[in-house]
N, C-alpha and C positions, 0 to 999 in steps of 0.2 A: 420904332423898335419896341418889342414887347418888354414889359417890366417884370423882372423876376421878383419873388418874395425873398426878403432877407430875414432869416430866422436864426434862433439860438438853440443849440443842443446843450441844456444846462446840467450835464452829467456831474460836474464838480460843484454845482449849486443845489445839491440834493435836499437841503433843508429849507430852501427858499419857498415861502408861501407865495400866493398869487400877487399880492401887492409888491413884494420884493422883486419878483420876476418882472412884473410890468415896469417897475422903476429901472431895473437893469436893462431891459430891452430899450427903453426910451433913452437912457443915458448913453448907451452904446451905439445909437444910431441905427437900430434894427427895426423891423416891422412887427415881429411877433416871436413866439417861442414854440419849439416842439414840446409836447408833453412827453416826459420820460415815463415809460411803463416798465417797471422792473422791481424786484424785491428790494425792500429797504428805502423806497422812494414814496412820495406822497400818493402816487398812483401805482398800485401793485398788480401784477398779473393775477395773483391769487384772489384778489378782492376787487377786480376790475368793475364789476357791476355797481359797487358801492362807491369806490374812490374816484373813478373817472368822471361820472356826471357831476359830482360835488366839486372837484377841482376845476373842471372846465367851466362850470358856472361861475366860480370865483374869479377865474382868469378873464372871462368874457365881461364880467361886471366892471373890470378895470378899464374896459374899452378895447382890449386886444381882440383881434379876430384870430382865433386859434383853431386850425383845421388839420394840423400835422401832429403825428405821434411817432415816437421812436420806441419800438418794442423789440423783444427778442423771441417772439413766438416762432416756433419751428413750423416747417411746411406741414408736418403731420398734424400738428394742433390746428393750424389754420384751415385745413381741409377736412377736419374731423367733425363728428356730430355736434360737439360742444364748442365749435369754433367761436372765437371772440370777434370775428369779422362783423357780424350783425350788430353787436353792441357798439363797436367802434363807429360804425356807420350811423347808427341811431343817435349817437351822441354828437354827431356833426363832424366827425373826423373824415376828411376827404382823401388823405394819403397817409400811409403808415409804413415805416421801415419794418421789415420782417427780420427774423433771425437768419443766421448764416448756415450754409451747408458745411459740415465739418470737413477738415482736410482728409483727402482720400488715404486709404491704407495701401494695400498692394496693387489694387486695380483702379486707377483713376478713371479709366473709360467706363467701367461698370458704375462707379459713383456718379459720374456725369450723366449717364443714361437714366439712373434712378432719380437724380435731382430734376432732370428735365420732365420726367413723368409726374413728379410731385408738383412742379410749378404749373403744369396743365390743370391740376385739380385746384390749386390756389387761385388761378385765373378764373375758373368757373365760379368759385365762391365769391370772388370779388365782383364779377359781373352781376351776379344775382343780387348783391347788396349795394352795387354802384359805389364802390370804393376802390382806390388804387393801392396795390402793394408795391413797395419799393425795395429792390434788392441792392444792398450795399457791397461794392467791390472792396474786399478786406483782406489784408495780408494774413498768412497762416491759416487760410480756409481753403475750401475747394475752388472758389471763384476769386482769383487774384488779379484779373486783367479785364480790359474791355472786351477782348476777343472771347474769353471764357464766359463773360456775362452775356454777350450776344448769342452764343450758342445755347445758353440757358433759356433765353426769352424769345429767341427768333420764332416767329409764327404765332406768338400769343398776341392778344389785342393790347396795343400800347395804351389804350384808354384805361386799362385796368392793371397793367403791369409796367413798372418802370425800373430804371437802374440809377443808382447813386455812384458817381465817380468819386474817388477819395484819394487825391494826390498824396496826402500825408501818409496814409496807410499803404498805398501802392509803392511808395518809395522804399519800403522795407524789402521789397522783392523785385525792384525795377519797375519800369513803366513803359507803355507804348506811347508814341507821339500823340499829343492831345488832339491835333487836327484829325488824325486817323481814328482815335477813340470816339470822338464826338460824331464824326461822319459815319462810322460803323454803326453806332447805337441809334443815331437818328432820333425818331420820336420816343424811343425808350429812354433817352437821356433826360432824366426828370429832376434829379437833385445833384448838387455839387457840395461835397464836404470841404469846409475851409479850415484846414490845419496843415502844418508842415513839420519837417524834421531837419535836424542837423546831425552831421556825422563827425566823429573824431576818433583818434587812435589812442588806445590805452597801451602805452609802451610796455608796461609790466605784463601785459597779456599777449604780447607779440608772437609768442610761440603757440598760442591756441590755434585751432583749426581756422578760425575766422581772422587770424592775424591781429587780433586786438581791436578790430573796428567795432564801434558802438554807435547807436542811434537814439536820439531823444526827440520828443516833440518840441516844437519851437514856435515862435511868432512867424507869421507869413513873410515878413521882411528879412528874416534871418535864415530861412530854410532853403532847401535844395530845389524846390519847385519853381519853374518859370511861370509865374502867374499871369504875365502878359500874354504868353502863348496860350495858356488855358482860356483866358478871357477872349482872345481873338478867335479861338476855335468855337467857343460857345456862341459868340455874336455872329459868326459866319453862318450859323444854323438857327439864328433867331431864337436863342434859348429864352424861354419864359417860365422856367421851372423855379426851383427853390434853392437858395444858397443857405447852407446850414453851417453856422460857425461853431467850431468845436475847440474851446479854449482848454487844452489839456496840459497846460504848463502851470507851475507854481501851485501845486496841489495844496500846500499848507499855508499859502499866503493869499487870501481872498482879495485883499485890496490891490496887490500887485497884479494878480491875475486879471482883475476887472480893468485896470488901466491898460494892460496889454491887449485885452479884448477890444477896447475902444480904438486902440491904435491899429489893430488888425482890420477892423471894419473900415476905418478911414483909409487905410492902405489899399484895400481891395476896391473900395468905392472909387478911389482916384483912378485906379487902373481901368475899372469897368466904364467909367465916364469918359475915357479918352476916345478921340475919334478913331474909327476903325481904319486899319491900314488900307491904303489904296482907295 
């Protein structure tokens, strides 16, 4: 059975230096961390040439093998003359999450056709520099399902273009069965985001259009996703990609968040290590 990489998306640990992140990765039972590339973080899109090599060097000196990055670069930027793709590849990044296509306005079909054309150009740039772009399925964007993601990437080289399924995000707008999603994406299924949500009803808002239903991010063990089914679907297709843990709870309480992250990793590792059905 291929061995996936277990990584952290440290969005809520934005001030953690290399040593702190390495300690967090180790204490949580993970293998590595994604480098977050965005304004206000230690690696910024605007100063990528200076901040990325420096921070990657610091992380790697701790003993971590760091080859994943989480960015928000748009397709236009990635395919442009000043694309950051070469710099990411030159720094040893092998896979990076790109930005999302925005939610369509009046014509979803036109938006999807345009997005498809732009992904063709991103794939060409990635092939040139031998690095893989990952597109994350994300609620409230143009691509909110595995089916939409497949239409976006179908025909492109899976060596350079992949998809990140995100059960937590997808739960905001429903989801397709996981066995269908993974089977449909096939070699494009490269990353899995590990976060979940819980729902509740705010009775005081029962007269609103949504009848008062609300959703918050939660621990994997508390949320709505059937992670056993997710794991079964992935193992059936010999998934050897990357698990990206996203602790989006307890934003103001770092200690509690970290303890929950450890529990999330243990919870999913137990599921992943169970014998496959049949």
